[in-house]
All heavy atoms as a GROMACS GRO file, in nm:
protein
  600
    1PHE      N    1   0.079  -0.121  -0.002
    1PHE     CA    2  -0.001  -0.005   0.000
    1PHE      C    3   0.086   0.125   0.001
    1PHE      O    4   0.063   0.217  -0.074
    1PHE     CB    5  -0.096  -0.002   0.119
    1PHE     CG    6  -0.182   0.124   0.130
    1PHE    CD1    7  -0.287   0.142   0.049
    1PHE    CD2    8  -0.145   0.215   0.226
    1PHE    CE1    9  -0.362   0.260   0.059
    1PHE    CE2   10  -0.224   0.336   0.237
    1PHE     CZ   11  -0.334   0.353   0.155
    2PHE      N   12   0.190   0.126   0.085
    2PHE     CA   13   0.274   0.247   0.091
    2PHE      C   14   0.357   0.263  -0.034
    2PHE      O   15   0.388   0.379  -0.068
    2PHE     CB   16   0.360   0.241   0.214
    2PHE     CG   17   0.284   0.254   0.346
    2PHE    CD1   18   0.264   0.150   0.428
    2PHE    CD2   19   0.220   0.380   0.379
    2PHE    CE1   20   0.188   0.162   0.546
    2PHE    CE2   21   0.141   0.394   0.488
    2PHE     CZ   22   0.128   0.285   0.576
    3ILE      N   23   0.397   0.154  -0.103
    3ILE     CA   24   0.474   0.167  -0.225
    3ILE      C   25   0.386   0.235  -0.329
    3ILE      O   26   0.426   0.326  -0.398
    3ILE     CB   27   0.520   0.032  -0.263
    3ILE    CG1   28   0.622  -0.020  -0.173
    3ILE    CG2   29   0.579   0.044  -0.412
    3ILE    CD1   30   0.665  -0.162  -0.197
    4GLN      N   31   0.252   0.189  -0.341
    4GLN     CA   32   0.172   0.249  -0.442
    4GLN      C   33   0.138   0.395  -0.406
    4GLN      O   34   0.123   0.480  -0.496
    4GLN     CB   35   0.047   0.166  -0.472
    4GLN     CG   36  -0.048   0.145  -0.358
    4GLN     CD   37  -0.173   0.230  -0.372
    4GLN    OE1   38  -0.195   0.305  -0.460
    4GLN    NE2   39  -0.257   0.219  -0.265
    5LEU      N   40   0.132   0.426  -0.278
    5LEU     CA   41   0.111   0.560  -0.235
    5LEU      C   42   0.232   0.650  -0.277
    5LEU      O   43   0.210   0.764  -0.327
    5LEU     CB   44   0.087   0.566  -0.085
    5LEU     CG   45   0.056   0.700  -0.026
    5LEU    CD1   46  -0.083   0.751  -0.083
    5LEU    CD2   47   0.041   0.691   0.128
    6ALA      N   48   0.347   0.598  -0.257
    6ALA     CA   49   0.467   0.677  -0.294
    6ALA      C   50   0.474   0.693  -0.446
    6ALA      O   51   0.510   0.800  -0.495
    6ALA     CB   52   0.597   0.602  -0.250
    7LEU      N   53   0.443   0.592  -0.521
    7LEU     CA   54   0.442   0.599  -0.669
    7LEU      C   55   0.344   0.707  -0.714
    7LEU      O   56   0.364   0.783  -0.806
    7LEU     CB   57   0.414   0.464  -0.733
    7LEU     CG   58   0.522   0.360  -0.724
    7LEU    CD1   59   0.470   0.224  -0.767
    7LEU    CD2   60   0.641   0.398  -0.814
    8ASN      N   61   0.226   0.709  -0.647
    8ASN     CA   62   0.118   0.804  -0.676
    8ASN      C   63   0.178   0.950  -0.664
    8ASN      O   64   0.152   1.036  -0.746
    8ASN     CB   65   0.004   0.779  -0.596
    8ASN     CG   66  -0.123   0.858  -0.640
    8ASN    OD1   67  -0.112   0.941  -0.728
    8ASN    ND2   68  -0.231   0.833  -0.581
    9PHE      N   69   0.245   0.966  -0.543
    9PHE     CA   70   0.296   1.098  -0.520
    9PHE      C   71   0.411   1.140  -0.616
    9PHE      O   72   0.436   1.257  -0.648
    9PHE     CB   73   0.344   1.115  -0.372
    9PHE     CG   74   0.238   1.133  -0.280
    9PHE    CD1   75   0.217   1.036  -0.181
    9PHE    CD2   76   0.143   1.244  -0.285
    9PHE    CE1   77   0.117   1.056  -0.084
    9PHE    CE2   78   0.044   1.257  -0.194
    9PHE     CZ   79   0.031   1.162  -0.093
   10MET      N   80   0.485   1.038  -0.662
   10MET     CA   81   0.598   1.070  -0.759
   10MET      C   82   0.556   1.101  -0.893
   10MET      O   83   0.622   1.185  -0.964
   10MET     CB   84   0.687   0.941  -0.761
   10MET     CG   85   0.771   0.917  -0.639
   10MET     SD   86   0.862   0.759  -0.635
   10MET     CE   87   0.922   0.746  -0.799
   11TRP      N   88   0.443   1.047  -0.940
   11TRP     CA   89   0.409   1.064  -1.079
   11TRP      C   90   0.374   1.212  -1.124
   11TRP      O   91   0.435   1.253  -1.222
   11TRP     CB   92   0.273   0.975  -1.107
   11TRP     CG   93   0.241   0.987  -1.255
   11TRP    CD1   94   0.298   0.926  -1.359
   11TRP    CD2   95   0.137   1.072  -1.312
   11TRP    NE1   96   0.233   0.963  -1.476
   11TRP    CE2   97   0.139   1.052  -1.455
   11TRP    CE3   98   0.045   1.162  -1.251
   11TRP    CZ2   99   0.051   1.118  -1.539
   11TRP    CZ3  100  -0.040   1.228  -1.337
   11TRP    CH2  101  -0.037   1.205  -1.485
   12SER      N  102   0.305   1.278  -1.044
   12SER     CA  103   0.266   1.419  -1.084
   12SER      C  104   0.396   1.511  -1.104
   12SER      O  105   0.402   1.577  -1.203
   12SER     CB  106   0.174   1.480  -0.984
   12SER     OG  107   0.048   1.420  -0.992
   13PRO      N  108   0.482   1.513  -1.002
   13PRO     CA  109   0.600   1.602  -1.020
   13PRO      C  110   0.681   1.562  -1.138
   13PRO      O  111   0.746   1.647  -1.207
   13PRO     CB  112   0.678   1.589  -0.892
   13PRO     CG  113   0.589   1.531  -0.789
   13PRO     CD  114   0.482   1.460  -0.867
   14ILE      N  115   0.695   1.436  -1.167
   14ILE     CA  116   0.780   1.386  -1.280
   14ILE      C  117   0.710   1.416  -1.411
   14ILE      O  118   0.767   1.471  -1.507
   14ILE     CB  119   0.809   1.238  -1.271
   14ILE    CG1  120   0.910   1.224  -1.156
   14ILE    CG2  121   0.870   1.175  -1.396
   14ILE    CD1  122   0.945   1.077  -1.119
   15PHE      N  123   0.577   1.378  -1.423
   15PHE     CA  124   0.506   1.403  -1.546
   15PHE      C  125   0.489   1.549  -1.577
   15PHE      O  126   0.516   1.599  -1.681
   15PHE     CB  127   0.381   1.324  -1.548
   15PHE     CG  128   0.293   1.340  -1.669
   15PHE    CD1  129   0.335   1.256  -1.782
   15PHE    CD2  130   0.195   1.423  -1.683
   15PHE    CE1  131   0.258   1.264  -1.902
   15PHE    CE2  132   0.128   1.438  -1.805
   15PHE     CZ  133   0.156   1.355  -1.912
   16PHE      N  134   0.433   1.618  -1.477
   16PHE     CA  135   0.396   1.759  -1.502
   16PHE      C  136   0.515   1.856  -1.467
   16PHE      O  137   0.547   1.940  -1.548
   16PHE     CB  138   0.283   1.802  -1.414
   16PHE     CG  139   0.153   1.739  -1.456
   16PHE    CD1  140   0.086   1.651  -1.378
   16PHE    CD2  141   0.087   1.771  -1.579
   16PHE    CE1  142  -0.029   1.586  -1.412
   16PHE    CE2  143  -0.026   1.707  -1.615
   16PHE     CZ  144  -0.088   1.614  -1.534
   17GLY      N  145   0.579   1.833  -1.358
   17GLY     CA  146   0.689   1.924  -1.310
   17GLY      C  147   0.805   1.916  -1.395
   17GLY      O  148   0.860   2.017  -1.446
   18LEU      N  149   0.856   1.798  -1.427
   18LEU     CA  150   0.977   1.782  -1.512
   18LEU      C  151   0.947   1.766  -1.656
   18LEU      O  152   1.030   1.760  -1.739
   18LEU     CB  153   1.049   1.656  -1.469
   18LEU     CG  154   1.108   1.657  -1.323
   18LEU    CD1  155   1.178   1.524  -1.295
   18LEU    CD2  156   1.207   1.777  -1.306
   19ARG      N  157   0.810   1.752  -1.690
   19ARG     CA  158   0.759   1.738  -1.823
   19ARG      C  159   0.837   1.620  -1.893
   19ARG      O  160   0.891   1.628  -2.001
   19ARG     CB  161   0.782   1.866  -1.906
   19ARG     CG  162   0.702   1.984  -1.851
   19ARG     CD  163   0.715   2.101  -1.932
   19ARG     NE  164   0.641   2.210  -1.870
   19ARG     CZ  165   0.617   2.329  -1.923
   19ARG    NH1  166   0.669   2.354  -2.038
   19ARG    NH2  167   0.543   2.414  -1.857
   20SER      N  168   0.836   1.505  -1.819
   20SER     CA  169   0.895   1.380  -1.869
   20SER      C  170   0.787   1.275  -1.881
   20SER      O  171   0.775   1.194  -1.782
   20SER     CB  172   1.005   1.341  -1.768
   20SER     OG  173   1.102   1.447  -1.759
   21PRO      N  174   0.728   1.263  -1.999
   21PRO     CA  175   0.620   1.164  -2.001
   21PRO      C  176   0.667   1.020  -2.006
   21PRO      O  177   0.601   0.929  -1.950
   21PRO     CB  178   0.550   1.190  -2.141
   21PRO     CG  179   0.634   1.292  -2.210
   21PRO     CD  180   0.731   1.351  -2.107
   22LEU      N  181   0.783   0.987  -2.056
   22LEU     CA  182   0.827   0.847  -2.058
   22LEU      C  183   0.863   0.792  -1.915
   22LEU      O  184   0.817   0.689  -1.882
   22LEU     CB  185   0.952   0.833  -2.143
   22LEU     CG  186   1.001   0.694  -2.162
   22LEU    CD1  187   0.890   0.604  -2.228
   22LEU    CD2  188   1.120   0.693  -2.255
   23PRO      N  189   0.942   0.871  -1.830
   23PRO     CA  190   0.957   0.826  -1.693
   23PRO      C  191   0.821   0.820  -1.618
   23PRO      O  192   0.801   0.736  -1.536
   23PRO     CB  193   1.051   0.928  -1.631
   23PRO     CG  194   1.128   0.985  -1.748
   23PRO     CD  195   1.032   0.982  -1.861
   24GLY      N  196   0.736   0.916  -1.657
   24GLY     CA  197   0.597   0.915  -1.593
   24GLY      C  198   0.526   0.787  -1.626
   24GLY      O  199   0.452   0.731  -1.546
   25LEU      N  200   0.539   0.744  -1.751
   25LEU     CA  201   0.469   0.616  -1.798
   25LEU      C  202   0.529   0.498  -1.714
   25LEU      O  203   0.450   0.412  -1.680
   25LEU     CB  204   0.492   0.602  -1.949
   25LEU     CG  205   0.428   0.475  -2.009
   25LEU    CD1  206   0.275   0.493  -1.994
   25LEU    CD2  207   0.458   0.464  -2.156
   26VAL      N  208   0.656   0.494  -1.698
   26VAL     CA  209   0.719   0.386  -1.620
   26VAL      C  210   0.664   0.385  -1.477
   26VAL      O  211   0.621   0.283  -1.425
   26VAL     CB  212   0.871   0.391  -1.614
   26VAL    CG1  213   0.934   0.301  -1.518
   26VAL    CG2  214   0.927   0.380  -1.760
   27ILE      N  215   0.653   0.501  -1.418
   27ILE     CA  216   0.600   0.509  -1.282
   27ILE      C  217   0.454   0.477  -1.275
   27ILE      O  218   0.408   0.398  -1.186
   27ILE     CB  219   0.618   0.653  -1.225
   27ILE    CG1  220   0.774   0.668  -1.194
   27ILE    CG2  221   0.541   0.682  -1.096
   27ILE    CD1  222   0.813   0.816  -1.158
   28ILE      N  223   0.371   0.526  -1.367
   28ILE     CA  224   0.229   0.502  -1.361
   28ILE      C  225   0.202   0.351  -1.394
   28ILE      O  226   0.104   0.294  -1.345
   28ILE     CB  227   0.150   0.595  -1.458
   28ILE    CG1  228   0.007   0.606  -1.403
   28ILE    CG2  229   0.153   0.554  -1.599
   28ILE    CD1  230  -0.074   0.719  -1.458
   29PHE      N  231   0.284   0.287  -1.477
   29PHE     CA  232   0.266   0.141  -1.500
   29PHE      C  233   0.298   0.066  -1.372
   29PHE      O  234   0.222  -0.025  -1.337
   29PHE     CB  235   0.353   0.095  -1.616
   29PHE     CG  236   0.328  -0.052  -1.649
   29PHE    CD1  237   0.210  -0.084  -1.716
   29PHE    CD2  238   0.419  -0.150  -1.610
   29PHE    CE1  239   0.188  -0.222  -1.744
   29PHE    CE2  240   0.394  -0.279  -1.642
   29PHE     CZ  241   0.282  -0.316  -1.706
   30ALA      N  242   0.403   0.106  -1.308
   30ALA     CA  243   0.433   0.040  -1.178
   30ALA      C  244   0.321   0.068  -1.079
   30ALA      O  245   0.289  -0.028  -0.994
   30ALA     CB  246   0.569   0.092  -1.123
   31LEU      N  247   0.260   0.184  -1.079
   31LEU     CA  248   0.152   0.213  -0.991
   31LEU      C  249   0.036   0.128  -1.018
   31LEU      O  250  -0.032   0.076  -0.928
   31LEU     CB  251   0.111   0.360  -1.012
   31LEU     CG  252  -0.008   0.414  -0.924
   31LEU    CD1  253   0.016   0.396  -0.778
   31LEU    CD2  254  -0.041   0.554  -0.961
   32LEU      N  255  -0.002   0.103  -1.149
   32LEU     CA  256  -0.103   0.012  -1.186
   32LEU      C  257  -0.082  -0.130  -1.128
   32LEU      O  258  -0.168  -0.195  -1.065
   32LEU     CB  259  -0.119  -0.007  -1.331
   32LEU     CG  260  -0.206   0.095  -1.407
   32LEU    CD1  261  -0.202   0.067  -1.560
   32LEU    CD2  262  -0.348   0.090  -1.356
   33VAL      N  263   0.042  -0.177  -1.138
   33VAL     CA  264   0.077  -0.310  -1.086
   33VAL      C  265   0.060  -0.313  -0.930
   33VAL      O  266   0.004  -0.413  -0.873
   33VAL     CB  267   0.223  -0.354  -1.126
   33VAL    CG1  268   0.268  -0.478  -1.054
   33VAL    CG2  269   0.229  -0.371  -1.271
   34MET      N  270   0.104  -0.206  -0.860
   34MET     CA  271   0.094  -0.204  -0.718
   34MET      C  272  -0.052  -0.198  -0.673
   34MET      O  273  -0.090  -0.253  -0.568
   34MET     CB  274   0.175  -0.089  -0.661
   34MET     CG  275   0.327  -0.105  -0.683
   34MET     SD  276   0.389  -0.264  -0.630
   34MET     CE  277   0.356  -0.256  -0.454
   35ILE      N  278  -0.134  -0.123  -0.746
   35ILE     CA  279  -0.280  -0.115  -0.709
   35ILE      C  280  -0.334  -0.250  -0.725
   35ILE      O  281  -0.416  -0.292  -0.637
   35ILE     CB  282  -0.349  -0.011  -0.793
   35ILE    CG1  283  -0.299   0.132  -0.769
   35ILE    CG2  284  -0.502  -0.015  -0.771
   35ILE    CD1  285  -0.349   0.237  -0.866
   36ALA      N  286  -0.307  -0.319  -0.829
   36ALA     CA  287  -0.361  -0.458  -0.848
   36ALA      C  288  -0.320  -0.552  -0.741
   36ALA      O  289  -0.397  -0.630  -0.687
   36ALA     CB  290  -0.320  -0.509  -0.990
   37LEU      N  291  -0.194  -0.540  -0.705
   37LEU     CA  292  -0.143  -0.626  -0.590
   37LEU      C  293  -0.200  -0.583  -0.458
   37LEU      O  294  -0.232  -0.671  -0.376
   37LEU     CB  295   0.012  -0.616  -0.579
   37LEU     CG  296   0.089  -0.676  -0.693
   37LEU    CD1  297   0.236  -0.650  -0.678
   37LEU    CD2  298   0.068  -0.828  -0.700
   38THR      N  299  -0.234  -0.457  -0.432
   38THR     CA  300  -0.296  -0.417  -0.316
   38THR      C  301  -0.438  -0.474  -0.308
   38THR      O  302  -0.482  -0.521  -0.208
   38THR     CB  303  -0.301  -0.258  -0.308
   38THR    OG1  304  -0.171  -0.211  -0.310
   38THR    CG2  305  -0.374  -0.209  -0.181
   39ILE      N  306  -0.507  -0.462  -0.425
   39ILE     CA  307  -0.644  -0.523  -0.424
   39ILE      C  308  -0.642  -0.675  -0.400
   39ILE      O  309  -0.716  -0.729  -0.321
   39ILE     CB  310  -0.709  -0.497  -0.562
   39ILE    CG1  311  -0.743  -0.355  -0.583
   39ILE    CG2  312  -0.834  -0.590  -0.582
   39ILE    CD1  313  -0.791  -0.312  -0.721
   40LYS      N  314  -0.546  -0.746  -0.457
   40LYS     CA  315  -0.525  -0.890  -0.430
   40LYS      C  316  -0.498  -0.914  -0.284
   40LYS      O  317  -0.548  -1.011  -0.225
   40LYS     CB  318  -0.410  -0.941  -0.519
   40LYS     CG  319  -0.394  -1.093  -0.508
   40LYS     CD  320  -0.283  -1.138  -0.603
   40LYS     CE  321  -0.257  -1.286  -0.589
   40LYS     NZ  322  -0.150  -1.335  -0.669
   41LYS      N  323  -0.418  -0.838  -0.222
   41LYS     CA  324  -0.381  -0.851  -0.077
   41LYS      C  325  -0.499  -0.826   0.016
   41LYS      O  326  -0.520  -0.883   0.112
   41LYS     CB  327  -0.259  -0.772  -0.040
   41LYS     CG  328  -0.134  -0.822  -0.094
   41LYS     CD  329  -0.081  -0.945  -0.025
   41LYS     CE  330   0.057  -0.981  -0.077
   41LYS     NZ  331   0.112  -1.101  -0.011
   42PHE      N  332  -0.576  -0.712  -0.021
   42PHE     CA  333  -0.691  -0.665   0.058
   42PHE      C  334  -0.804  -0.764   0.052
   42PHE      O  335  -0.881  -0.777   0.147
   42PHE     CB  336  -0.734  -0.532   0.018
   42PHE     CG  337  -0.651  -0.415   0.068
   42PHE    CD1  338  -0.526  -0.437   0.122
   42PHE    CD2  339  -0.703  -0.283   0.065
   42PHE    CE1  340  -0.454  -0.333   0.172
   42PHE    CE2  341  -0.632  -0.186   0.114
   42PHE     CZ  342  -0.503  -0.206   0.169
   43TYR      N  343  -0.827  -0.836  -0.065
   43TYR     CA  344  -0.944  -0.913  -0.085
   43TYR      C  345  -0.969  -1.026   0.024
   43TYR      O  346  -1.083  -1.032   0.074
   43TYR     CB  347  -0.940  -0.982  -0.222
   43TYR     CG  348  -1.071  -1.050  -0.264
   43TYR    CD1  349  -1.176  -0.966  -0.305
   43TYR    CD2  350  -1.085  -1.183  -0.249
   43TYR    CE1  351  -1.295  -1.033  -0.341
   43TYR    CE2  352  -1.206  -1.243  -0.279
   43TYR     CZ  353  -1.311  -1.168  -0.327
   43TYR     OH  354  -1.433  -1.227  -0.358
   44PRO      N  355  -0.871  -1.096   0.068
   44PRO     CA  356  -0.898  -1.195   0.170
   44PRO      C  357  -0.927  -1.134   0.305
   44PRO      O  358  -0.997  -1.184   0.391
   44PRO     CB  359  -0.768  -1.279   0.185
   44PRO     CG  360  -0.691  -1.254   0.065
   44PRO     CD  361  -0.731  -1.116   0.013
   45LEU      N  362  -0.870  -1.010   0.331
   45LEU     CA  363  -0.893  -0.941   0.455
   45LEU      C  364  -1.024  -0.867   0.459
   45LEU      O  365  -1.090  -0.869   0.565
   45LEU     CB  366  -0.777  -0.846   0.484
   45LEU     CG  367  -0.640  -0.904   0.477
   45LEU    CD1  368  -0.528  -0.799   0.484
   45LEU    CD2  369  -0.624  -0.999   0.600
   46SER      N  370  -1.055  -0.798   0.355
   46SER     CA  371  -1.178  -0.716   0.350
   46SER      C  372  -1.223  -0.703   0.201
   46SER      O  373  -1.159  -0.629   0.125
   46SER     CB  374  -1.158  -0.582   0.409
   46SER     OG  375  -1.272  -0.498   0.381
   47LYS      N  376  -1.323  -0.772   0.162
   47LYS     CA  377  -1.376  -0.763   0.025
   47LYS      C  378  -1.417  -0.620  -0.007
   47LYS      O  379  -1.396  -0.577  -0.118
   47LYS     CB  380  -1.483  -0.859   0.004
   47LYS     CG  381  -1.438  -1.009   0.000
   47LYS     CD  382  -1.554  -1.102  -0.010
   47LYS     CE  383  -1.513  -1.246  -0.017
   47LYS     NZ  384  -1.414  -1.289   0.072
   48LEU      N  385  -1.473  -0.559   0.091
   48LEU     CA  386  -1.524  -0.413   0.067
   48LEU      C  387  -1.401  -0.321   0.038
   48LEU      O  388  -1.408  -0.243  -0.054
   48LEU     CB  389  -1.594  -0.369   0.192
   48LEU     CG  390  -1.640  -0.219   0.182
   48LEU    CD1  391  -1.738  -0.199   0.070
   48LEU    CD2  392  -1.701  -0.174   0.318
   49ALA      N  393  -1.293  -0.338   0.116
   49ALA     CA  394  -1.172  -0.260   0.087
   49ALA      C  395  -1.119  -0.287  -0.045
   49ALA      O  396  -1.079  -0.192  -0.117
   49ALA     CB  397  -1.068  -0.285   0.194
   50ALA      N  398  -1.116  -0.411  -0.094
   50ALA     CA  399  -1.070  -0.451  -0.225
   50ALA      C  400  -1.158  -0.383  -0.331
   50ALA      O  401  -1.104  -0.318  -0.428
   50ALA     CB  402  -1.065  -0.588  -0.239
   51TYR      N  403  -1.293  -0.398  -0.317
   51TYR     CA  404  -1.382  -0.346  -0.412
   51TYR      C  405  -1.375  -0.190  -0.420
   51TYR      O  406  -1.395  -0.133  -0.529
   51TYR     CB  407  -1.528  -0.379  -0.386
   51TYR     CG  408  -1.550  -0.529  -0.409
   51TYR    CD1  409  -1.629  -0.604  -0.316
   51TYR    CD2  410  -1.499  -0.601  -0.519
   51TYR    CE1  411  -1.649  -0.739  -0.344
   51TYR    CE2  412  -1.516  -0.735  -0.542
   51TYR     CZ  413  -1.598  -0.802  -0.449
   51TYR     OH  414  -1.616  -0.938  -0.468
   52LEU      N  415  -1.350  -0.124  -0.310
   52LEU     CA  416  -1.342   0.019  -0.308
   52LEU      C  417  -1.219   0.073  -0.386
   52LEU      O  418  -1.209   0.190  -0.418
   52LEU     CB  419  -1.344   0.077  -0.162
   52LEU     CG  420  -1.479   0.064  -0.100
   52LEU    CD1  421  -1.460   0.104   0.049
   52LEU    CD2  422  -1.583   0.151  -0.164
   53LEU      N  423  -1.120  -0.009  -0.408
   53LEU     CA  424  -0.999   0.030  -0.482
   53LEU      C  425  -1.024   0.023  -0.639
   53LEU      O  426  -0.945   0.078  -0.713
   53LEU     CB  427  -0.881  -0.052  -0.444
   53LEU     CG  428  -0.820  -0.017  -0.313
   53LEU    CD1  429  -0.715  -0.120  -0.272
   53LEU    CD2  430  -0.766   0.122  -0.313
   54PHE      N  431  -1.133  -0.043  -0.678
   54PHE     CA  432  -1.156  -0.056  -0.825
   54PHE      C  433  -1.170   0.074  -0.897
   54PHE      O  434  -1.116   0.094  -1.005
   54PHE     CB  435  -1.272  -0.154  -0.858
   54PHE     CG  436  -1.231  -0.293  -0.861
   54PHE    CD1  437  -1.241  -0.375  -0.751
   54PHE    CD2  438  -1.162  -0.347  -0.970
   54PHE    CE1  439  -1.202  -0.513  -0.755
   54PHE    CE2  440  -1.121  -0.473  -0.972
   54PHE     CZ  441  -1.138  -0.556  -0.870
   55PRO      N  442  -1.245   0.174  -0.847
   55PRO     CA  443  -1.251   0.303  -0.913
   55PRO      C  444  -1.114   0.373  -0.931
   55PRO      O  445  -1.085   0.433  -1.032
   55PRO     CB  446  -1.349   0.388  -0.828
   55PRO     CG  447  -1.428   0.287  -0.754
   55PRO     CD  448  -1.337   0.169  -0.732
   56TYR      N  449  -1.029   0.356  -0.828
   56TYR     CA  450  -0.897   0.410  -0.834
   56TYR      C  451  -0.812   0.336  -0.943
   56TYR      O  452  -0.749   0.406  -1.019
   56TYR     CB  453  -0.831   0.388  -0.691
   56TYR     CG  454  -0.689   0.433  -0.680
   56TYR    CD1  455  -0.647   0.556  -0.725
   56TYR    CD2  456  -0.594   0.354  -0.617
   56TYR    CE1  457  -0.518   0.601  -0.716
   56TYR    CE2  458  -0.464   0.393  -0.603
   56TYR     CZ  459  -0.423   0.515  -0.649
   56TYR     OH  460  -0.294   0.557  -0.638
   57LEU      N  461  -0.829   0.204  -0.950
   57LEU     CA  462  -0.762   0.132  -1.052
   57LEU      C  463  -0.810   0.179  -1.196
   57LEU      O  464  -0.725   0.190  -1.285
   57LEU     CB  465  -0.785  -0.018  -1.036
   57LEU     CG  466  -0.728  -0.113  -1.139
   57LEU    CD1  467  -0.572  -0.113  -1.123
   57LEU    CD2  468  -0.778  -0.250  -1.120
   58LEU      N  469  -0.938   0.196  -1.211
   58LEU     CA  470  -0.990   0.241  -1.337
   58LEU      C  471  -0.942   0.383  -1.382
   58LEU      O  472  -0.905   0.416  -1.491
   58LEU     CB  473  -1.144   0.240  -1.338
   58LEU     CG  474  -1.205   0.101  -1.328
   58LEU    CD1  475  -1.365   0.117  -1.316
   58LEU    CD2  476  -1.179   0.022  -1.454
   59TRP      N  477  -0.936   0.464  -1.274
   59TRP     CA  478  -0.892   0.605  -1.299
   59TRP      C  479  -0.742   0.608  -1.337
   59TRP      O  480  -0.702   0.676  -1.432
   59TRP     CB  481  -0.907   0.686  -1.174
   59TRP     CG  482  -0.858   0.828  -1.186
   59TRP    CD1  483  -0.748   0.878  -1.127
   59TRP    CD2  484  -0.905   0.929  -1.275
   59TRP    NE1  485  -0.727   1.014  -1.166
   59TRP    CE2  486  -0.827   1.046  -1.256
   59TRP    CE3  487  -1.015   0.935  -1.360
   59TRP    CZ2  488  -0.851   1.161  -1.325
   59TRP    CZ3  489  -1.036   1.060  -1.435
   59TRP    CH2  490  -0.958   1.167  -1.414
   60VAL      N  491  -0.661   0.530  -1.272
   60VAL     CA  492  -0.515   0.524  -1.301
   60VAL      C  493  -0.501   0.453  -1.440
   60VAL      O  494  -0.410   0.493  -1.513
   60VAL     CB  495  -0.440   0.455  -1.187
   60VAL    CG1  496  -0.302   0.426  -1.227
   60VAL    CG2  497  -0.448   0.544  -1.066
   61SER      N  498  -0.582   0.361  -1.475
   61SER     CA  499  -0.578   0.293  -1.607
   61SER      C  500  -0.604   0.397  -1.715
   61SER      O  501  -0.536   0.405  -1.817
   61SER     CB  502  -0.679   0.182  -1.616
   61SER     OG  503  -0.654   0.081  -1.528
   62PHE      N  504  -0.709   0.484  -1.697
   62PHE     CA  505  -0.732   0.594  -1.786
   62PHE      C  506  -0.617   0.685  -1.801
   62PHE      O  507  -0.575   0.728  -1.913
   62PHE     CB  508  -0.859   0.661  -1.742
   62PHE     CG  509  -0.897   0.781  -1.833
   62PHE    CD1  510  -0.930   0.755  -1.965
   62PHE    CD2  511  -0.895   0.906  -1.788
   62PHE    CE1  512  -0.965   0.861  -2.052
   62PHE    CE2  513  -0.925   1.016  -1.866
   62PHE     CZ  514  -0.960   0.992  -2.000
   63ALA      N  515  -0.557   0.724  -1.687
   63ALA     CA  516  -0.442   0.816  -1.687
   63ALA      C  517  -0.325   0.748  -1.758
   63ALA      O  518  -0.248   0.817  -1.824
   63ALA     CB  519  -0.403   0.848  -1.539
   64THR      N  520  -0.314   0.614  -1.739
   64THR     CA  521  -0.205   0.541  -1.810
   64THR      C  522  -0.224   0.553  -1.967
   64THR      O  523  -0.126   0.569  -2.040
   64THR     CB  524  -0.200   0.396  -1.767
   64THR    OG1  525  -0.181   0.403  -1.624
   64THR    CG2  526  -0.083   0.317  -1.836
   65LEU      N  527  -0.345   0.536  -2.005
   65LEU     CA  528  -0.379   0.549  -2.155
   65LEU      C  529  -0.347   0.685  -2.204
   65LEU      O  530  -0.284   0.704  -2.314
   65LEU     CB  531  -0.524   0.513  -2.185
   65LEU     CG  532  -0.570   0.372  -2.160
   65LEU    CD1  533  -0.715   0.361  -2.181
   65LEU    CD2  534  -0.490   0.290  -2.269
   66LEU      N  535  -0.380   0.790  -2.124
   66LEU     CA  536  -0.342   0.930  -2.166
   66LEU      C  537  -0.197   0.948  -2.170
   66LEU      O  538  -0.143   1.011  -2.267
   66LEU     CB  539  -0.411   1.031  -2.069
   66LEU     CG  540  -0.557   1.033  -2.075
   66LEU    CD1  541  -0.606   1.129  -1.967
   66LEU    CD2  542  -0.610   1.083  -2.211
   67ASN      N  543  -0.122   0.900  -2.068
   67ASN     CA  544   0.021   0.914  -2.066
   67ASN      C  545   0.085   0.838  -2.177
   67ASN      O  546   0.178   0.886  -2.247
   67ASN     CB  547   0.067   0.861  -1.930
   67ASN     CG  548   0.215   0.893  -1.894
   67ASN    OD1  549   0.244   0.906  -1.773
   67ASN    ND2  550   0.300   0.911  -1.987
   68THR      N  551   0.037   0.727  -2.206
   68THR     CA  552   0.090   0.644  -2.324
   68THR      C  553   0.059   0.720  -2.456
   68THR      O  554   0.160   0.723  -2.544
   68THR     CB  555   0.018   0.505  -2.331
   68THR    OG1  556   0.038   0.432  -2.206
   68THR    CG2  557   0.071   0.425  -2.447
   69GLY      N  558  -0.052   0.779  -2.468
   69GLY     CA  559  -0.076   0.859  -2.593
   69GLY      C  560   0.017   0.972  -2.606
   69GLY      O  561   0.064   1.006  -2.717
   70ILE      N  562   0.044   1.039  -2.500
   70ILE     CA  563   0.140   1.160  -2.500
   70ILE      C  564   0.281   1.109  -2.538
   70ILE      O  565   0.348   1.170  -2.615
   70ILE     CB  566   0.137   1.225  -2.369
   70ILE    CG1  567   0.006   1.300  -2.348
   70ILE    CG2  568   0.255   1.323  -2.358
   70ILE    CD1  569  -0.016   1.356  -2.211
   71VAL      N  570   0.317   0.998  -2.484
   71VAL     CA  571   0.453   0.939  -2.514
   71VAL      C  572   0.460   0.905  -2.666
   71VAL      O  573   0.557   0.935  -2.733
   71VAL     CB  574   0.490   0.817  -2.435
   71VAL    CG1  575   0.612   0.745  -2.484
   71VAL    CG2  576   0.514   0.854  -2.286
   72LEU      N  577   0.356   0.840  -2.714
   72LEU     CA  578   0.351   0.802  -2.860
   72LEU      C  579   0.349   0.921  -2.950
   72LEU      O  580   0.402   0.917  -3.065
   72LEU     CB  581   0.234   0.702  -2.878
   72LEU     CG  582   0.252   0.566  -2.819
   72LEU    CD1  583   0.124   0.489  -2.839
   72LEU    CD2  584   0.373   0.492  -2.862
   73LEU      N  585   0.279   1.025  -2.913
   73LEU     CA  586   0.270   1.145  -2.999
   73LEU      C  587   0.397   1.228  -2.999
   73LEU      O  588   0.406   1.310  -3.092
   73LEU     CB  589   0.137   1.224  -2.966
   73LEU     CG  590   0.010   1.157  -2.994
   73LEU    CD1  591  -0.107   1.239  -2.942
   73LEU    CD2  592  -0.006   1.135  -3.147
   74ASN      N  593   0.469   1.217  -2.893
   74ASN     CA  594   0.591   1.307  -2.887
   74ASN      C  595   0.703   1.230  -2.936
   74ASN      O  596   0.790   1.197  -2.965
   74ASN     CB  597   0.613   1.350  -2.744
   74ASN     CG  598   0.518   1.461  -2.707
   74ASN    OD1  599   0.478   1.540  -2.787
   74ASN    ND2  600   0.469   1.461  -2.585
   0.00000   0.00000   0.00000
């Protein structure tokens, strides 16, 4: 959980602050993996907690698509 939280905080300054979409893509992809792993770990403990992370997973998936598009267009 704390790793994905750190990745979440790192993405904005790198993508927007440094204007570096490729490193941002690497970070956001790692964030997607960590969110999926967090959901997997939370599911046996609390199904509700796992299900509540799905909107976050969808939002980060959408941001990943946008980030990928920017990398491909530049």
